[in-house]
SEMARKE-665920 format. One record per residue (C-alpha): residue number from 1; residue in one letter; z, y, x. Coordinates in Angstrom, 1 decimal, always signed. Last residue first. Layout:
- NUM; A; Z; Y; X;
...
//
This chain:
- 439; E; +196.4; +106.0; +38.9;
- 438; F; +194.3; +108.1; +36.5;
- 437; T; +193.3; +111.6; +37.3;
- 436; R; +191.6; +113.9; +34.8;
- 435; A; +194.7; +115.7; +33.6;
- 434; Q; +196.2; +115.6; +37.1;
- 433; V; +193.3; +117.8; +38.4;
- 432; K; +193.7; +120.4; +35.6;
- 431; D; +197.5; +120.5; +36.1;
- 430; W; +197.0; +121.1; +39.8;
- 429; D; +194.7; +124.0; +39.2;
- 428; T; +197.2; +125.7; +36.9;
- 427; Q; +200.1; +125.0; +39.1;
- 426; M; +198.4; +126.4; +42.2;
- 425; Q; +197.4; +129.5; +40.4;
- 424; S; +201.0; +130.0; +39.2;
- 423; T; +202.5; +129.4; +42.6;
- 422; F; +200.2; +132.1; +44.1;
- 421; R; +200.8; +134.6; +41.2;
- 420; S; +204.5; +134.2; +41.6;
- 419; V; +204.3; +134.9; +45.3;
- 418; N; +202.4; +138.2; +45.2;
- 417; G; +202.5; +139.3; +48.8;
- 416; T; +199.1; +141.0; +48.4;
- 415; T; +197.3; +140.3; +51.7;
- 414; A; +199.0; +137.0; +52.7;
- 413; L; +199.1; +135.8; +49.1;
- 412; T; +195.3; +136.4; +48.7;
- 411; Q; +194.7; +134.3; +51.8;
- 410; L; +197.1; +131.7; +50.5;
- 409; Y; +195.0; +131.4; +47.3;
- 408; G; +191.8; +131.1; +49.2;
- 407; G; +193.3; +128.4; +51.5;
- 406; I; +194.7; +126.5; +48.5;
- 405; N; +191.3; +126.2; +46.9;
- 404; I; +192.0; +123.2; +44.8;
- 403; S; +189.1; +120.7; +44.7;
- 402; A; +190.3; +119.2; +48.1;
- 401; P; +193.3; +117.7; +46.4;
- 400; I; +196.7; +118.9; +47.6;
- 399; Y; +199.1; +116.4; +49.2;
- 398; H; +197.6; +116.9; +52.7;
- 397; D; +198.3; +120.6; +52.1;
- 396; S; +201.9; +119.9; +52.9;
- 395; F; +201.2; +118.7; +56.4;
- 394; D; +203.3; +115.6; +57.1;
- 393; A; +206.9; +115.7; +58.1;
- 392; L; +208.4; +114.7; +61.5;
- 391; K; +211.9; +114.4; +62.7;
- 390; G; +211.3; +110.9; +64.2;
- 389; S; +213.7; +111.5; +67.1;
- 388; K; +211.1; +110.9; +69.7;
- 387; F; +208.5; +112.8; +67.9;
- 386; F; +210.8; +115.9; +67.4;
- 385; P; +211.9; +115.6; +71.1;
- 384; L; +208.2; +116.0; +72.1;
- 383; V; +208.0; +119.5; +70.7;
- 382; G; +208.5; +121.4; +74.0;
- 381; K; +206.1; +119.2; +76.0;
- 380; L; +203.1; +120.2; +74.0;
- 379; A; +201.9; +122.9; +76.5;
- 378; E; +201.7; +120.1; +79.1;
- 377; D; +198.6; +118.8; +77.4;
- 376; G; +197.7; +115.2; +76.4;
- 375; I; +201.1; +114.2; +75.4;
- 374; G; +202.7; +110.8; +75.2;
- 373; T; +204.9; +109.2; +72.6;
- 372; E; +207.0; +106.3; +73.9;
- 371; K; +206.8; +104.6; +70.5;
- 370; L; +203.0; +104.9; +70.8;
- 369; P; +200.9; +107.3; +68.6;
- 368; T; +199.6; +109.4; +71.5;
- 367; F; +199.9; +113.1; +71.0;
- 366; A; +196.8; +115.3; +71.2;
- 365; S; +195.3; +117.9; +73.6;
- 364; Q; +191.8; +116.4; +72.8;
- 363; A; +190.7; +115.1; +76.2;
- 362; K; +194.2; +114.2; +77.3;
- 361; A; +195.0; +112.5; +74.1;
- 360; Y; +191.8; +110.4; +74.3;
- 359; E; +192.6; +109.3; +77.9;
- 358; E; +196.2; +108.4; +76.8;
- 357; L; +195.0; +106.3; +73.8;
- 356; Q; +192.4; +104.5; +75.9;
- 355; K; +194.8; +103.5; +78.6;
- 354; K; +197.6; +102.6; +76.2;
- 353; S; +195.3; +100.2; +74.3;
- 352; M; +194.7; +101.1; +70.7;
- 351; L; +190.9; +101.5; +71.2;
- 350; F; +190.8; +97.9; +72.6;
- 349; K; +192.9; +96.6; +69.7;
- 348; I; +190.5; +98.2; +67.3;
- 347; F; +187.5; +96.6; +69.0;
- 346; K; +189.1; +93.2; +68.9;
- 345; M; +190.0; +93.8; +65.3;
- 344; A; +186.4; +94.5; +64.4;
- 343; E; +185.3; +91.3; +66.3;
- 342; K; +187.7; +89.1; +64.4;
- 341; P; +187.1; +90.8; +61.1;
- 340; H; +183.3; +90.4; +61.3;
- 339; K; +182.0; +90.2; +57.7;
- 338; T; +184.2; +93.3; +56.8;
- 337; N; +186.2; +92.8; +53.5;
- 336; A; +189.1; +95.2; +54.0;
- 335; G; +186.9; +97.6; +56.0;
- 334; M; +188.6; +98.6; +59.3;
- 333; T; +191.1; +101.3; +60.3;
- 332; L; +191.8; +104.0; +62.8;
- 331; M; +193.4; +107.2; +61.6;
- 330; V; +192.9; +110.4; +63.6;
- 329; D; +194.9; +113.6; +63.1;
- 328; D; +197.9; +111.6; +62.0;
- 327; G; +199.9; +114.7; +61.2;
- 326; A; +202.8; +116.7; +62.3;
- 325; T; +205.1; +119.3; +60.8;
- 324; L; +208.2; +119.4; +62.9;
- 323; I; +211.5; +119.3; +61.2;
- 322; Q; +214.3; +121.9; +61.6;
- 321; D; +217.5; +121.3; +59.7;
- 320; S; +219.6; +120.8; +62.9;
- 319; E; +218.9; +124.4; +63.9;
- 318; N; +220.4; +125.8; +60.7;
- 317; D; +219.0; +129.3; +60.0;
- 316; T; +216.0; +128.0; +58.1;
- 315; A; +212.2; +127.8; +58.6;
- 314; P; +211.8; +127.3; +62.3;
- 313; L; +208.1; +127.1; +63.5;
- 312; Q; +208.0; +124.3; +66.1;
- 311; A; +206.7; +125.3; +69.4;
- 310; F; +203.7; +125.3; +71.7;
- 309; G; +203.4; +126.8; +75.1;
- 308; L; +200.5; +128.2; +77.0;
- 307; D; +199.9; +129.6; +80.5;
- 306; A; +196.2; +130.5; +80.3;
- 305; K; +194.3; +129.1; +83.3;
- 304; A; +191.5; +127.6; +81.3;
- 303; N; +190.8; +130.9; +79.5;
- 302; V; +188.2; +130.8; +76.8;
- 301; L; +187.9; +127.0; +76.6;
- 300; R; +191.7; +126.9; +77.1;
- 299; V; +192.1; +128.7; +73.7;
- 298; Q; +189.7; +126.3; +72.0;
- 297; P; +191.5; +123.2; +73.5;
- 296; I; +194.8; +124.6; +72.2;
- 295; A; +193.5; +125.1; +68.6;
- 294; Y; +194.2; +121.4; +67.6;
- 293; T; +197.9; +122.0; +68.4;
- 292; G; +198.3; +123.8; +65.2;
- 291; L; +198.2; +127.4; +64.3;
- 290; P; +200.5; +130.4; +64.1;
- 289; L; +199.1; +132.3; +67.2;
- 288; I; +202.0; +134.1; +69.0;
- 287; A; +202.3; +136.9; +71.7;
- 286; V; +199.0; +138.8; +71.3;
- 285; K; +196.5; +140.5; +73.6;
- 284; G; +197.0; +138.0; +76.4;
- 283; A; +193.3; +137.1; +76.8;
- 282; A; +193.8; +133.5; +75.6;
- 281; L; +195.7; +134.8; +72.6;
- 280; N; +192.9; +137.2; +71.7;
- 279; Q; +190.3; +134.6; +72.2;
- 278; T; +192.1; +132.2; +69.9;
- 277; A; +192.2; +134.9; +67.2;
- 276; Q; +188.5; +135.8; +67.7;
- 275; Q; +187.5; +132.1; +67.1;
- 274; Y; +189.7; +131.8; +64.0;
- 273; T; +188.1; +135.0; +62.6;
- 272; V; +189.6; +138.4; +62.4;
- 271; G; +190.9; +140.0; +59.3;
- 270; K; +194.5; +140.6; +60.3;
- 269; D; +193.7; +143.5; +62.7;
- 268; S; +196.8; +144.3; +64.6;
- 267; T; +200.4; +144.2; +63.2;
- 266; A; +200.6; +140.6; +62.3;
- 265; Y; +204.4; +141.0; +62.0;
- 264; K; +204.1; +141.4; +58.2;
- 263; Y; +202.4; +138.0; +58.3;
- 262; L; +205.7; +136.2; +58.8;
- 261; E; +207.3; +137.9; +55.8;
- 260; V; +204.5; +136.7; +53.5;
- 259; E; +204.9; +133.2; +54.9;
- 258; K; +208.6; +133.3; +54.3;
- 257; E; +208.1; +134.2; +50.6;
- 256; A; +205.5; +131.4; +50.2;
- 255; T; +207.9; +128.8; +51.7;
- 254; T; +210.7; +130.0; +49.4;
- 253; T; +208.5; +129.8; +46.3;
- 252; W; +207.0; +126.4; +47.1;
- 251; I; +209.2; +123.8; +45.5;
- 250; K; +210.4; +125.4; +42.3;
- 249; S; +207.3; +127.5; +41.5;
- 248; F; +205.1; +124.6; +42.5;
- 247; T; +206.6; +122.6; +39.7;
- 246; T; +208.9; +119.5; +39.2;
- 245; T; +209.1; +116.4; +37.0;
- 244; G; +205.3; +116.2; +36.4;
- 243; K; +204.9; +112.7; +37.9;
- 242; K; +202.5; +114.1; +40.5;
- 241; L; +204.9; +116.9; +41.3;
- 240; K; +207.8; +114.4; +41.6;
- 239; T; +205.7; +112.5; +44.2;
- 238; Y; +205.2; +115.9; +46.0;
- 237; E; +209.0; +116.5; +46.0;
- 236; S; +209.5; +113.2; +47.8;
- 235; A; +207.8; +114.7; +50.9;
- 234; P; +210.8; +117.0; +51.4;
- 233; V; +210.1; +120.8; +51.2;
- 232; L; +211.8; +123.3; +53.4;
- 231; T; +211.3; +121.8; +56.9;
- 230; G; +207.7; +120.7; +56.6;
- 229; S; +207.2; +123.7; +54.2;
- 228; L; +207.4; +126.1; +57.1;
- 227; S; +204.8; +124.5; +59.3;
- 226; A; +202.5; +123.7; +56.3;
- 225; F; +202.5; +127.4; +55.3;
- 224; P; +202.0; +128.5; +59.0;
- 223; A; +198.8; +126.3; +59.1;
- 222; Q; +197.5; +126.9; +55.6;
- 221; T; +196.7; +130.5; +56.4;
- 220; T; +194.1; +129.2; +58.9;
- 219; W; +192.0; +127.8; +56.1;
- 218; S; +191.2; +131.4; +54.9;
- 217; D; +189.0; +132.1; +57.9;
- 216; A; +188.7; +135.9; +57.8;
- 215; L; +192.5; +135.9; +57.6;
- 214; S; +193.0; +135.3; +61.3;
- 213; A; +196.5; +136.5; +61.9;
- 212; Q; +197.8; +137.0; +65.4;
- 211; I; +201.6; +137.5; +65.4;
- 210; P; +203.8; +139.6; +67.6;
- 209; T; +201.3; +142.4; +68.7;
- 208; I; +202.9; +143.8; +71.8;
- 207; G; +204.2; +147.4; +71.9;
- 206; A; +207.6; +146.4; +73.3;
- 205; K; +209.2; +147.3; +69.9;
- 204; E; +206.8; +144.9; +68.2;
- 203; F; +207.7; +142.1; +70.7;
- 202; K; +211.4; +142.6; +70.0;
- 201; Q; +210.8; +142.5; +66.3;
- 200; L; +209.0; +139.2; +66.6;
- 199; L; +211.9; +137.8; +68.6;
- 198; A; +214.4; +138.9; +66.0;
- 197; I; +212.3; +137.2; +63.3;
- 196; L; +212.3; +134.0; +65.2;
- 195; E; +216.0; +134.1; +65.9;
- 194; S; +216.6; +134.5; +62.2;
- 193; W; +214.4; +131.6; +61.3;
- 192; T; +216.2; +129.3; +63.7;
- 191; K; +215.5; +127.5; +67.1;
- 190; P; +213.7; +130.4; +68.8;
- 189; P; +211.7; +129.5; +72.0;
- 188; N; +213.5; +128.7; +75.2;
- 187; N; +211.0; +128.0; +77.9;
- 186; P; +209.1; +131.2; +77.3;
- 185; D; +212.3; +133.2; +78.2;
- 184; V; +211.6; +136.7; +76.8;
- 183; G; +211.5; +139.9; +78.9;
- 182; A; +208.5; +141.3; +77.1;
- 181; K; +206.3; +140.7; +80.1;
- 180; R; +207.6; +137.2; +80.2;
- 179; W; +206.5; +136.6; +76.6;
- 178; V; +203.0; +137.8; +77.4;
- 177; T; +202.7; +135.4; +80.3;
- 176; K; +204.0; +132.5; +78.1;
- 175; N; +201.2; +132.9; +75.6;
- 174; Y; +202.2; +131.2; +72.5;
- 173; I; +200.9; +128.5; +70.2;
- 172; Y; +202.7; +128.1; +66.9;
- 171; G; +203.8; +125.3; +64.6;
- 170; S; +201.6; +122.5; +63.3;
- 169; A; +201.3; +119.2; +65.1;
- 168; N; +198.7; +116.7; +66.1;
- 167; G; +198.6; +112.9; +66.4;
- 166; A; +196.1; +110.4; +67.7;
- 165; F; +195.3; +106.8; +66.6;
- 164; P; +197.6; +106.3; +63.6;
- 163; L; +196.7; +102.8; +62.4;
- 162; G; +195.2; +102.4; +58.9;
- 161; Y; +196.1; +101.0; +55.5;
- 160; L; +199.8; +100.9; +56.1;
- 159; R; +201.4; +100.3; +52.7;
- 158; K; +202.5; +102.8; +50.0;
- 157; K; +202.0; +100.3; +47.2;
- 156; A; +205.7; +99.4; +46.9;
- 155; P; +206.6; +103.1; +46.6;
- 154; N; +204.6; +103.4; +43.3;
- 153; T; +203.6; +107.1; +42.9;
- 152; T; +200.3; +106.4; +44.5;
- 151; Q; +198.0; +108.3; +46.8;
- 150; V; +198.5; +106.6; +50.2;
- 149; L; +199.4; +109.4; +52.5;
- 148; D; +203.1; +108.4; +52.7;
- 147; K; +202.1; +105.2; +54.5;
- 146; A; +200.3; +107.2; +57.3;
- 145; I; +203.3; +109.6; +57.6;
- 144; Q; +205.6; +106.6; +57.9;
- 143; V; +203.5; +105.2; +60.8;
- 142; M; +203.7; +108.6; +62.6;
- 141; G; +207.4; +108.7; +62.2;
- 140; P; +207.8; +105.1; +63.4;
- 139; N; +205.9; +105.8; +66.6;
- 138; L; +203.9; +102.6; +67.3;
- 137; T; +204.6; +99.4; +69.2;
- 136; K; +206.0; +97.6; +66.2;
- 135; V; +202.8; +98.3; +64.2;
- 134; I; +200.9; +96.2; +66.7;
- 133; P; +202.5; +93.1; +65.2;
- 132; D; +200.4; +93.4; +62.0;
- 131; N; +202.6; +93.3; +58.9;
- 130; T; +201.6; +96.6; +57.4;
- 129; F; +198.0; +96.6; +58.7;
- 128; D; +196.3; +96.3; +55.3;
- 127; H; +192.5; +96.6; +55.8;
- 126; F; +190.8; +99.5; +53.9;
- 125; V; +188.8; +99.4; +50.7;
- 124; G; +191.9; +99.0; +48.4;
- 123; S; +191.5; +102.0; +46.2;
- 122; A; +194.8; +103.5; +47.4;
- 121; A; +193.4; +103.6; +51.0;
- 120; F; +190.4; +105.7; +49.9;
- 119; Q; +192.7; +108.1; +48.1;
- 118; G; +195.1; +108.4; +51.1;
- 117; F; +192.2; +109.0; +53.4;
- 116; N; +191.1; +111.8; +51.2;
- 115; I; +194.7; +113.1; +51.1;
- 114; D; +194.7; +113.6; +54.9;
- 113; G; +194.8; +111.4; +58.0;
- 112; N; +191.4; +112.3; +59.3;
- 111; F; +189.1; +109.2; +59.4;
- 110; T; +188.0; +106.7; +62.0;
- 109; I; +186.4; +103.5; +60.7;
- 108; V; +185.5; +100.1; +61.9;
- 107; D; +183.4; +97.6; +59.9;
- 106; P; +181.7; +100.2; +57.7;
- 105; V; +181.8; +99.8; +53.9;
- 104; R; +178.2; +99.5; +52.6;
- 103; N; +178.9; +98.7; +49.0;
- 102; K; +176.5; +101.4; +47.9;
- 101; V; +179.4; +103.3; +46.2;
- 100; L; +181.5; +102.8; +49.3;
- 99; R; +178.8; +104.2; +51.6;
- 98; T; +178.5; +107.3; +49.4;
- 97; R; +182.2; +107.9; +49.5;
- 96; L; +182.1; +107.5; +53.3;
- 95; D; +179.4; +110.1; +53.6;
- 94; T; +181.0; +112.6; +51.2;
- 93; Q; +184.4; +112.4; +53.0;
- 92; A; +183.0; +112.2; +56.5;
- 91; S; +180.7; +115.2; +56.3;
- 90; A; +179.5; +115.6; +59.9;
- 89; S; +179.5; +111.9; +60.4;
- 88; N; +179.0; +110.1; +63.7;
- 87; N; +177.6; +106.6; +63.2;
- 86; I; +178.3; +104.6; +66.3;
- 85; N; +176.6; +101.2; +66.4;
- 84; I; +178.8; +98.9; +68.5;
- 83; K; +177.5; +95.7; +70.0;
- 82; I; +179.7; +92.6; +70.6;
- 81; D; +178.7; +89.6; +72.7;
- 80; P; +178.6; +91.6; +75.9;
- 79; N; +182.4; +92.4; +75.6;
- 78; Q; +183.7; +94.1; +78.7;
- 77; A; +180.6; +96.3; +79.1;
- 76; E; +180.6; +96.8; +75.3;
- 75; F; +184.2; +98.1; +75.4;
- 74; D; +183.5; +100.6; +78.2;
- 73; Q; +180.4; +101.9; +76.4;
- 72; V; +182.4; +102.2; +73.1;
- 71; M; +185.1; +104.2; +74.9;
- 70; K; +182.5; +106.6; +76.4;
- 69; K; +180.9; +107.2; +73.0;
- 68; F; +184.3; +107.8; +71.5;
- 67; Q; +184.9; +110.6; +74.0;
- 66; D; +181.5; +112.0; +73.5;
- 65; A; +182.0; +112.3; +69.8;
- 64; A; +185.5; +113.8; +70.0;
- 63; E; +184.5; +117.3; +68.8;
- 62; S; +182.6; +115.6; +65.9;
- 61; K; +185.6; +113.7; +64.6;
- 60; F; +184.3; +111.5; +61.7;
- 59; Q; +183.4; +108.1; +63.3;
- 58; F; +182.1; +105.2; +61.3;
- 57; F; +181.5; +102.2; +63.6;
- 56; D; +179.1; +99.5; +62.2;
- 55; L; +179.7; +96.4; +64.3;
- 54; T; +176.9; +94.3; +65.7;
- 53; V; +177.7; +90.7; +66.6;
- 52; V; +175.7; +89.1; +69.4;
- 51; N; +175.5; +85.3; +69.3;
- 50; A; +172.6; +85.1; +66.8;
- 49; S; +170.7; +87.6; +68.9;
- 48; T; +171.1; +85.5; +72.0;
- 47; S; +170.0; +82.4; +70.1;
- 46; G; +167.0; +84.1; +68.7;
- 45; C; +166.0; +85.3; +72.1;
- 44; G; +166.4; +81.7; +73.6;
- 43; A; +164.4; +80.2; +70.7;
- 42; M; +161.7; +82.7; +71.3;
- 41; S; +161.5; +81.9; +75.0;
- 40; I; +161.6; +78.2; +74.3;
- 39; G; +158.8; +78.5; +71.8;
- 38; I; +156.9; +80.8; +74.1;
- 37; A; +157.1; +78.2; +76.8;
- 36; A; +156.2; +75.4; +74.4;
- 35; A; +153.2; +77.4; +73.2;
- 34; V; +152.3; +78.1; +76.8;
- 33; I; +152.6; +74.4; +77.6;
- 32; A; +150.7; +73.3; +74.5;
- 31; T; +148.0; +75.8; +75.2;
- 30; A; +147.7; +74.6; +78.8;
- 29; V; +147.5; +71.0; +77.5;
- 28; R; +144.9; +71.8; +75.0;
- 27; R; +143.0; +73.9; +77.5;
- 26; F; +143.1; +71.1; +80.0;
- 25; V; +141.9; +68.6; +77.5;
- 24; K; +139.0; +70.8; +76.5;
- 23; M; +138.3; +71.6; +80.2;
- 22; F; +138.2; +67.8; +81.0;
- 21; K; +135.9; +67.0; +78.1;
- 20; V; +133.6; +69.8; +79.2;
- 19; R; +133.7; +68.5; +82.8;
- 18; S; +133.0; +65.0; +81.7;
- 17; G; +130.0; +66.2; +79.7;
- 16; I; +128.8; +68.2; +82.6;
- 15; V; +128.9; +65.2; +84.9;
- 14; N; +127.3; +63.0; +82.3;
- 13; S; +124.7; +65.5; +81.7;
- 12; D; +124.1; +65.8; +85.5;
- 11; G; +123.3; +62.0; +85.6;
- 10; G; +121.1; +62.3; +82.6;
- 9; L; +119.4; +65.2; +84.1;
- 8; Q; +118.9; +63.2; +87.3;
- 7; N; +117.6; +60.3; +85.4;
- 6; N; +115.5; +62.6; +83.3;
- 5; F; +114.3; +64.3; +86.5;
- 4; D; +113.7; +61.0; +88.1;
- 3; H; +112.0; +59.9; +84.9;
- 2; R; +110.1; +63.2; +84.7;
- 1; M; +109.4; +63.0; +88.4;
//
C-alpha cells in the first residue's frame, strides 16, 4: 500500500509539480501581458499629453469673465490639441507686474488700454504686432490710440504691442424719454459747447435736473474731463509734458474751467455714488449722465427698457473741431517670448474673428475694433461717425501715472471751482514722478 501510495503519491506529485510550473509560467505571461498593456496605456497617455499645448491666458476684465470663458470653450472644442487655462485677475496691474518679476509672462493677455499697458509695452515684454496683416483689418484710429499708449518720447518706438479688442467712448449717456418731455429732439444732440449749455438751461427751466454728478466716487469726475480734453488738448501735448516743454496750467486750464461750468448744472445732490447716478438716469430723474459707454450696461441692469442715447461732449463752438474721446477698453496681446507662439497666435486670431468680436461687443455694449466698426448697443449709434472718420482721441487720464490722485484733485475742483489749485497740484505730483522716472 505504501508502495502503491508512494507510486500514487509520486504520480500525483508529478501532476502537482506540472500544475505549479504551469501556473508560474501562466503568471509570468499574464504579468508580462498586463505590464505590456499598462505600458501601452501609459505610452498613449504620455503621447496625448505631449501633443496637447496648454496656454496661460491672463484675463483682467472681471465683468467679462463669463464671456471669455465661453469663447475659450468654443476654441477648445475646435482645437482639441490646445488647452486654455484662464487666470482672471482682480488686480491686473499688480498681478502682471509680479508675473514679470518672476519671469512668468502669460502666453496670451488681455489688459486695459491705459498708461500701465503702455509702460509694460515700452519694457518689451509684449509681442510686436506692427507688421502683422491683421492690422490692416482694424480701425486705424483705435490702432493709433494703442501705439500712442506706449510710454516713450521716441516716436519710432511707439509700435503696436497689442491689438485693440474692444473699444469704449467717453461723452454722456442720456435718457431720451426725459428729453422728449422737455420738448428736445433726442436724435439731434448738441454739436457745440454753446448749444450744450443752452440745452442744460432748458432742462433746468423745465424743472429737470440737467446733469447727474456722482462725486461720492471721485473717479467719475475724470470722465467729463477726458471727454472735454479729447477735443481741447492734442495727444502731442502730453509728450511735451514728459519733455518738460509745457505745463498743466497751459494745457488743462480751459478744460478745467469747462468742467467746473458743467457741474454747475448738476442741480440735485452731487454727492451720490456711481451706482445711484446710474439708477437715477434709468428712472428718468435726470437728463444727462456724463460718463462713458461702460456705464450703459449698469443703467440697463436697472431698467432694461430705458430709451438711452449716447453722445460726444462738445468742447468748442466749432462743430468740425469736435473729437470723440475713445479708448481701447480691452487690448489683446501675447508674451514676446512665449514658448508657444503658434498656438498663442491661433487663439488670438480666433478671438479677433468677426463673430467673436461682435458677440463680445453686444454683451459689453462696446465697439468692435474692425474697419467697419460695429456697435453692441443701439444707444451708441450716434457716435459711430467719429469712429468711421477716425476723429478719436485717447482718454487724457491714460497719460497720467496711477500714483497721481487725479480723481481726488478733480473732485476738489468740482466742489471748489479752484482751477489754478488743480493744475498746480497736478504739476507738483507730475514733477515728482518725472524726477524718479528714467526712459
